[in-house]
N, C-alpha and C positions, 0 to 999 in steps of 0.2 A: 504493500499500499504506500510505504514512504517513497519507494522508487518511482511509482507512477506519479505521486504528488509532485515530486522533484522535478520529474520530466515535463509534467504539464506547466509548472511554474517557470521553468526554463524556456519552455516553448513560448509562453506569453511574453517574458522578457525580451527574447529575441525578435518576435513580431513587432512588439511595441518599439524597440530600438530600430528596426528597419523602417517602419512607418514614420518615426519622428525625424529620422536622418534623411528621408527622401524628399525631393522637391515635390511641391503640388503638381498634379497632372496637368493643369492649365498654365503653369508658370513657364513663361518664355523669356529668353533674353532679348530685350529690345535693342534694335540697331540704333548706333549713335547717328545724329544728323550729319549730313555731308553738304558741302557746297563746291561747286566747280569755281576755279579761279584761271584768269587769263588776262595778263599784263604784258603790253608790248611797249618798246620805247621809241617807236618811229624810226628807227635805224635797223629793222630787221631782227632785233633780239626779242626774245619772247620767253615769259615764264608763265607755266600752265600746269594745272593738275587739280587735286582734290584737297580740301580741307575737311578734316573730321573732327567734329565738336564734342570733345569728352567734358566730363564734369568739372575738371580743373586744369585742362590743358587743350591745346588744339593740334592735331597731328597733320603733317604736311606730306604729300606724296605727289612728286610732279617731276617736271622737266625745265631746266634752263637751257635754251638755245642761244649762246653768246655769240654775237656778231661784234668783233672788237672785244675789249675787256669789260666784262660786267659782272656785277654780283647781285644777288636778291636778298632783300631784307624783309622779316615778317615780324609784326608786332601785335601783341593781344592787347586789348583794351576793356576795361570794365565799364559798368553802367554810368559812372561819372565822367566818362571820356579820360579816364586815368590809364597811362601805360601801364600794363601789368608786368610784361617781360617781352624780350625780343631776341631773335636769332637771325644770324646773316650767314651767307655761304662766304667762302674765301673768293677772291677775284678769279674768274675764268675767262679765258681768251680764245675766241674763235673755236669753240668746241660745244658739245651737247653734254650737260652736266645733270646727274640725278639729284633731285631735291627730296630728302627724306628726313624728316626731323620732327620734333614736338617741341611746341612753345608754351611754357607754363602760363596758367591763368589761375593762380591760386587764391581764388576767391569763391564764396558760395554761388553756384550757378554757372561758374567759369566765365569765360570771355563773352562779352556782349558783340564784339566785332573784331576784325582782323584787318590790318593794313598790309598790303604786298606792295613792295617797291622794287623796281629795277634801278640799280644804281651804277654809276661809272666806276672806274677803277680806284678813285679816291674816296668812295662811299658817298658821293654827292647824289641825291635822288633825281633820277631822270623822269621817272612817271610812277605814280602811286595809285592804287584802287583800294576801295574799302569793300569788305564783304561782311554782311551782317549775319549773325547766328540765325539759322532758320527757325 
């Protein structure tokens, strides 16, 4: 009798542990919102790709096609138009260069918008575009 009781209790504990640890059947991972970006500098250079809006950062996945020497600058901004953080590529000359980075936006809700700029080799902005969080 004690053996059967111990087995039954063990079975209940294992079942409860499995059920409590399992995600709900209807739970799904929501995709993070994305935005396409495309900035050109009037001299045939182009930076384009996708911004992924995470909770406390923005991911960048794209390409710089540099004609002459160019760099790309990304800045995240909060609700009060405050610069939260920024990242820049190194100077790239007459090449195609992958853009793959994350820009911190460590405030509740993350970045409100991102500024993407194509800069010259001295880091002077040639053209900038604003992309709002979707």
